[in-house]
C-alpha positions in Angstrom: 190.8 -73.2 182.0 188.5 -74.9 179.7 188.6 -78.3 178.3 186.7 -79.1 175.0 185.6 -82.6 174.1 182.8 -84.4 172.1 179.2 -84.6 173.0 179.0 -85.6 176.6 176.7 -87.1 179.3 175.3 -83.8 180.2 171.9 -85.1 180.5 172.8 -88.1 182.7 174.9 -85.9 185.1 174.7 -87.7 188.4 174.8 -85.9 191.8 177.1 -87.6 194.5 177.4 -86.1 197.6 180.3 -86.9 199.9 180.1 -87.3 203.7 183.1 -85.5 204.6 183.0 -81.6 203.5 185.9 -79.0 203.4 186.0 -75.6 204.5 188.4 -73.1 203.0 189.7 -70.3 204.9 190.8 -66.8 203.3 194.4 -67.6 203.7 194.5 -71.1 201.8 192.9 -69.9 198.5 195.5 -71.7 196.3 196.8 -75.1 196.2 195.1 -78.7 196.9 191.2 -79.2 197.3 189.6 -78.2 200.3 189.7 -80.1 203.5 188.4 -80.2 207.1 184.9 -81.3 208.3 181.7 -79.5 207.8 178.6 -81.3 208.5 176.2 -81.6 205.3 173.5 -79.2 205.2 175.3 -76.5 207.9 172.8 -73.9 208.7 174.9 -70.7 208.6 171.8 -68.1 209.4 167.9 -68.7 209.6 166.9 -70.1 206.4 170.3 -70.4 204.8 172.2 -73.8 204.6 175.8 -74.4 203.1 177.2 -77.7 201.7 179.7 -79.2 199.4 179.7 -82.3 197.3 181.7 -83.9 194.3 179.9 -83.9 190.7 181.3 -86.4 188.0 181.2 -85.0 184.7 182.6 -86.0 181.4 185.9 -84.1 181.9 186.5 -85.3 185.4 185.2 -85.0 188.9 184.6 -81.4 190.1 183.7 -80.0 193.4 180.6 -77.9 194.1 179.5 -75.5 196.9 176.1 -74.9 197.4 173.7 -72.3 199.3 170.3 -73.1 199.9 168.2 -70.0 200.7 164.4 -70.2 202.0 162.8 -67.3 201.0 159.6 -68.2 202.9 161.5 -67.2 205.8 160.7 -63.5 206.7 164.1 -62.9 208.1 166.0 -63.8 204.9 166.4 -62.0 201.5 168.5 -61.8 198.7 170.0 -58.7 197.0 172.7 -57.1 194.9 176.2 -57.0 196.1 177.9 -53.9 194.1 181.1 -52.0 194.8 179.5 -48.7 195.2 179.4 -47.6 191.7 178.3 -49.6 188.3 181.6 -48.6 186.7 183.7 -50.3 189.4 185.1 -53.7 190.5 185.7 -55.3 194.0 186.0 -58.8 195.5 182.9 -60.6 196.3 184.4 -61.0 200.0 184.9 -57.1 200.1 181.2 -56.4 199.1 179.8 -58.9 201.4 181.5 -57.6 204.2 180.6 -54.2 203.2 177.0 -55.0 203.0 177.1 -57.2 206.1 175.9 -60.2 204.0 176.1 -63.6 205.6 176.8 -65.4 202.3 177.4 -64.3 198.7 178.7 -65.3 195.2 179.9 -63.5 192.1 177.6 -62.1 189.6 177.2 -61.0 186.1 179.9 -60.7 183.3 181.6 -57.5 182.9 183.8 -55.2 180.8 187.3 -56.9 182.1 189.7 -55.9 179.0 189.6 -53.4 176.3 193.0 -54.8 174.2 191.0 -54.1 171.2 190.6 -50.5 172.1 194.1 -49.0 172.8 194.0 -46.0 175.0 190.6 -47.1 176.3 190.3 -48.4 180.0 188.0 -51.0 180.7 185.2 -49.7 182.9 184.4 -52.8 185.0 180.7 -52.4 184.4 178.2 -55.2 184.1 176.9 -56.6 180.8 173.1 -56.8 181.9 170.5 -54.8 183.6 170.9 -54.4 187.4 168.4 -53.5 190.0 169.4 -53.2 193.8 166.8 -52.6 196.5 164.1 -51.8 193.9 166.2 -49.0 192.4 167.4 -49.4 188.7 171.1 -49.0 188.3 171.6 -49.9 184.6 170.4 -51.5 181.4 172.1 -53.7 179.2 174.6 -53.3 176.6 173.8 -54.5 172.9 174.3 -58.2 172.4 177.3 -57.9 170.3 179.1 -55.9 173.0 178.8 -58.4 175.8 181.8 -60.3 177.4 181.5 -64.2 178.3 180.4 -67.4 176.3 177.9 -67.7 173.4 174.5 -67.1 174.6 171.8 -70.1 174.2 169.6 -69.6 171.3 166.5 -67.2 172.0 168.4 -65.4 175.0 170.1 -61.9 175.0 171.9 -59.4 177.4 168.4 -58.3 178.6 168.0 -61.6 180.5 167.8 -61.4 184.2 167.4 -63.5 187.3 165.4 -61.5 189.7 163.5 -61.6 193.0 160.2 -59.5 193.1 158.8 -57.5 195.9 156.6 -60.7 196.3 159.8 -62.5 197.5 159.7 -64.8 194.5 162.5 -65.7 192.0 161.9 -65.7 188.5 163.5 -65.4 185.0 162.6 -62.5 182.9 163.9 -59.7 180.4 164.1 -56.4 181.5 164.0 -53.6 178.6 165.0 -50.0 179.0 162.6 -47.6 178.1 163.0 -43.9 178.5 163.2 -40.5 176.8 165.1 -37.1 176.7 162.4 -34.2 176.1 164.2 -31.0 174.8 163.1 -27.6 173.3 163.6 -29.2 169.7 161.5 -32.5 170.5 162.0 -35.9 172.4 164.9 -38.1 171.8 164.4 -41.9 172.6 166.9 -43.0 175.4 168.6 -46.2 174.5 171.2 -46.6 177.2 171.6 -46.0 181.1 174.7 -46.4 182.8 176.2 -49.2 180.3 179.8 -49.4 179.1 178.4 -49.6 175.7 175.8 -47.7 173.8 173.8 -48.9 170.6 174.9 -47.3 167.5 173.2 -43.8 166.8 172.1 -43.7 170.1 171.8 -41.5 173.1 172.5 -42.8 176.5 172.2 -41.3 180.0 174.9 -41.6 182.9 174.0 -40.8 186.4 175.9 -40.6 189.8 175.5 -44.3 189.9 178.0 -44.7 187.2 181.0 -43.6 189.1 184.0 -41.8 188.0 185.3 -44.0 185.0 185.5 -42.4 181.5 182.7 -42.8 179.5 184.7 -43.0 176.3 184.1 -46.7 176.1 180.4 -46.0 175.5 181.1 -45.1 171.9 183.4 -47.7 171.0 182.5 -51.1 169.1 179.2 -51.7 167.1 175.9 -53.6 167.9 177.6 -56.6 166.4 181.1 -56.3 167.2 182.7 -55.5 170.4 186.1 -55.2 169.0 185.1 -52.7 166.0 186.9 -49.2 166.8 185.5 -46.1 168.6 183.0 -43.7 166.8 184.6 -40.4 165.8 180.8 -38.8 165.6 180.1 -38.1 169.4 178.7 -35.6 171.7 178.0 -35.1 175.4 175.6 -32.7 177.3 175.4 -32.2 181.2 172.1 -31.5 182.5 171.7 -30.3 185.9 168.4 -29.4 187.7 166.7 -29.6 184.5 169.0 -27.4 182.5 172.0 -28.0 180.0 175.1 -26.7 181.9 177.8 -27.7 179.7 178.4 -29.6 176.2 181.5 -31.3 174.9 182.3 -33.1 171.7 183.9 -36.0 173.4 182.7 -38.3 176.4 184.4 -37.4 179.7 185.0 -38.9 182.9 185.0 -38.3 186.7 182.2 -38.2 189.3 178.8 -37.3 188.4 177.2 -35.2 191.1 173.8 -36.3 192.6 170.8 -34.4 190.5 173.0 -34.4 187.4 172.5 -36.4 184.1 175.2 -36.8 181.4 174.0 -37.5 178.0 176.4 -39.3 175.6 175.3 -39.4 172.0 177.0 -41.3 169.2 176.5 -40.8 165.4 172.7 -39.8 164.7 172.2 -39.4 168.6 175.3 -37.1 168.6 173.8 -35.0 165.7 170.4 -34.7 167.9 172.4 -33.6 171.1 174.3 -30.9 169.1 170.9 -29.2 168.8 171.3 -28.4 172.3 172.6 -25.2 173.9 173.8 -24.2 177.5 170.5 -23.2 179.3 168.0 -25.2 177.3 165.5 -26.8 179.5 165.8 -31.0 179.4 164.0 -33.6 181.2 165.5 -37.1 181.2 163.0 -40.3 182.2 163.8 -44.0 182.2 162.7 -47.3 183.5 163.3 -51.3 182.9 160.3 -52.6 181.7 159.7 -56.7 182.4 158.8 -59.0 179.9 157.1 -61.7 182.2 156.5 -60.2 185.7 154.1 -57.6 186.6 155.5 -57.4 190.2 158.4 -55.0 190.7 161.7 -56.4 191.0 163.5 -56.0 194.6 166.8 -57.1 192.8 167.9 -58.3 189.4 171.0 -59.0 187.6 172.1 -60.1 184.1 173.6 -63.5 182.9 171.5 -66.0 180.8 169.1 -68.7 181.5 170.0 -72.4 181.2 166.9 -74.0 182.7 163.4 -73.0 182.4 160.0 -74.6 183.6 162.2 -77.5 184.6 163.8 -78.0 181.3 167.3 -77.0 179.8 167.0 -74.5 177.0 167.9 -75.8 173.6 171.4 -75.4 172.0 173.2 -75.3 175.4 177.1 -75.9 175.0 178.0 -79.5 175.9 181.6 -79.4 174.8 183.5 -76.6 176.8 184.0 -77.5 180.3 184.8 -74.7 183.0 184.5 -73.4 186.5 181.0 -72.0 186.6 178.7 -70.1 189.1 174.9 -70.4 188.7 171.7 -69.6 190.6 168.5 -71.7 190.6 165.1 -71.7 192.0 162.3 -74.5 192.6 158.8 -74.2 191.1 157.5 -71.9 193.7 160.2 -69.5 193.3 160.7 -69.5 197.4 163.8 -71.8 197.5 167.1 -70.6 196.0 169.9 -72.7 195.0 173.2 -70.9 194.6 176.0 -73.0 193.2 179.6 -72.3 192.8 182.3 -75.0 191.3 185.9 -75.3 193.1 188.9 -74.0 191.0 191.4 -76.1 192.9 193.8 -77.7 190.1 192.2 -81.0 191.1 188.7 -80.0 190.3 189.2 -77.4 187.7 187.9 -79.1 184.7 184.5 -78.0 185.9 181.1 -78.4 183.8 179.8 -77.6 180.5 176.8 -75.2 180.5 174.6 -78.5 179.5 175.9 -80.2 182.6 175.4 -77.1 184.7 171.6 -77.1 183.7 171.2 -80.9 184.1 173.0 -80.4 187.9 170.6 -77.5 188.8 167.6 -79.7 187.8 168.9 -82.9 189.6 169.2 -80.5 192.9 165.4 -79.6 192.5 165.7 -76.2 190.6 162.6 -75.4 188.2 164.6 -72.4 186.6 168.5 -71.7 186.6 170.5 -69.0 185.5 174.3 -68.8 184.7 176.5 -66.0 185.9 180.3 -65.4 185.2 182.6 -68.0 185.8 186.4 -69.1 185.6 188.3 -66.9 187.8 185.1 -64.9 188.8 184.0 -67.6 190.5 183.7 -67.3 194.1 181.3 -68.3 196.9 181.6 -66.7 200.6 180.0 -67.4 203.7 180.0 -65.7 207.2 180.4 -67.8 210.6 178.0 -66.9 213.2 179.7 -63.9 215.1 182.5 -63.5 212.5 183.5 -60.1 211.6 184.3 -61.3 208.2 183.1 -63.9 205.4 185.1 -66.9 204.7 186.0 -67.7 201.1 184.5 -71.4 200.4 186.0 -72.3 197.1 189.2 -71.8 195.6 189.1 -69.2 193.0 190.8 -70.7 189.9 193.3 -68.0 189.5 194.7 -68.7 192.8 193.2 -65.5 194.5 190.1 -63.4 194.5 189.4 -61.5 191.2 187.5 -58.1 191.6 184.1 -58.3 189.9 181.2 -56.0 188.9 178.7 -57.3 191.3 177.0 -60.4 193.1 174.4 -62.1 194.8 174.2 -61.4 198.2 172.3 -63.2 201.1 170.9 -61.4 204.0 169.3 -62.2 207.4 168.1 -60.4 210.3 168.3 -63.7 212.4 
């Protein structure tokens, strides 16, 4: 649910912390606002605290859930929550329990519906790049193929929030670079495990993709997600460095380890048609960071709203919604993970501009907007508990399966 209004008091958002905080059990996801009593700044694990507070906003008071994560503590780390495949979805609680996380929130926007392409199933894959445990999972779709609110000026689908191997959080941009070497020349690789390929491109799909159909990869254009699917396609399967099969259309099914499926559209398909079964083919790929020279242990997509302590220009200040955001202080060692409550009493939410102002008021120098609305969810694990507890009310009345999330882990 969103509310539209005139230009607001985004720049003067005031943080009001209440003295009584609520706990939401998993069985009480729908209905009234959270109730109960949890002291402010409750420690849920070494270096990890949780609290709740009200936020006054132009559309009405909303309610926030906040995790503070101290990355200076060697017992704490953050990482990607994922459902086991790029093209898959699971609830935040299920992903957090499977990974034994002590806390987590939902992550990037994702391919949730394909009403524009009859007969094509949504893949559930995320929009932006993803890195887990230092391993590249996927690259970004073209800007015109993304889901979610309009991007702020100067940002694109390659923008990420990441934590480097130096344990510092950063805003960055991760660009795919790669090649396909064949007996007939070298082709540029323009896609990796993504639900939409650029026009005229060749993309690679690995075992990390999952079993979903790759048909969606050739639908839409670089500027229009709703455009039709290409009729000029070709697929080549490479195993142990040799072409083992070819097809006129993208396929589906699990991709075995050690196997890469190349999908081409338009001119990319023409180039792949030059290959024959038995040809030697090698595929290389990596994500190149625009800012950091430190490798990323974790990264995921969304879009920045606060950089160097200043909100980005052109942030939306008219549309209010339930939102999820992650920020960090000037050192990059203190994370602030925010999820708004979706209960009816609080569902008015914040605009993107108000979100940026709120994160700055909490001490963030940089902040990054993640998927919101019915996807917004925060979970934490009580000491000794076998399962996490959902702390906010998802606005749809129940947990929504999502593409990925931000997990908080501890050895303490």
